N, C-alpha and C positions, 0 to 999 in steps of 0.2 A: 724463567731463568730458576736457577737452583734455589733450595730453601734452607742449604747448608750455610752456616757462619763462616767468616775468613778464617777463624781458628779450626773449625772441623776440616774445610777444604785442604789447609795447610798440612794438618794431620794426615789425610788421605794422600796427599801428593807425596809426602814422605813414606808413606807405606808404599805406594806405587814403585818410587824410586828405589826403594830397599829391594823389593821383590825383583825389580827388573835388574839390579846389580847382582843378586843371588843367581837368576837365570843365566846372565852373561856368564859368571864364574864357572855354573855347572857346565854350559856349552864348551868354554875354553879347555875344558878337562878333556875333551875327545873331538873337539870340532875347531877348524879355522874359520876366523870371522871374514866375510867377503868385503873386499875394498868398494866393490861397484854397488851392491845393493843393502840397503839399510836392512838390519836384522835378518840377515841371510848367513847362515853358516855352512860350512863343508865338513861332513864328518870324514874324520882322517882313518885310513886303513892301517890299523895297527900289525906291526911286523913282529909275532911271536917267535917264530921258528921256521924250519925247512920241513919238519915231519908232516906227514898225512894228518894226524891227529892235531898238531899245532895249526896248519892250515885250515883245517876245519874250525877250529877255535876263532881264528882271525875273522872267517866269514861269518860265524854266528855273532861275534862281537859286534862286528860291522853292522850286520842287520840290526841286532837290537839297538846300537846307537843311532843308526838312521831315523828308527821310528821315533826315539826320545829326542833327538835333534828337531824333527818336525813338530813334535808337541810342544817344544819349548821355545821355538820361534813363532808359533801360535800364539803362545802365551805372551811373548814380546810385543807381538802386534796388536793383542788386546790392551796391554797396558799403555803403549803409545797412544792408541786410540782414545783411552781413557784421559790422558794427559792432555790430549788436544781438545777434548770436551771441557775439561777444566779451563783452558785458555778461552773457550768459546762462551763459557757460562752456562753450559747445559750439562755438567757433570751431576750426577745423580739424579738425573730425571729418566724415567723408565722409557726406552725407544719405542715401547708398544703404545702403553696407554698415557705415556707423556706426565704421570703423576711422580712426585718425588719419591725416592726409594729411600727406605729406613737407613739411620746411621747403622744399624745393627747388620745390616744387608751388606752395607759397604765395607763395615768393619770385617766381616768375614770374607768379602771377595770385592776388593776395591776397584777393579775392573770391571765389575757385572755392568750389564746394558739393560737388562730386564730385572723388574721388580719380582717378588716372589710369587704374587699371584700371575703375572703373564709368564712367568719363567715355566 
């Protein structure tokens, strides 16, 4: 079981939920959320114009956004996994050595799965 107090758990839950909301907002700026799959987004192809240069910009922007989308989706999955660990009572325990992580570690990265030593 976690060694964190109820107050600390609630604090980290709020941090995770705020982080999740921020990521969803970022994704919403250039991607459409999938109705079928949780935390899945589809990068939208931006239409800038019809010239060759504008078409090249469209492709470059799409490629950049696709990489960003994948990273943000991974972050959402990590956050959801952390929230699930909270519900199970295992939040804040290192998945490798099973020792409690420091509150400072969780403050810096509330979705962390490993303590600094095991990282």
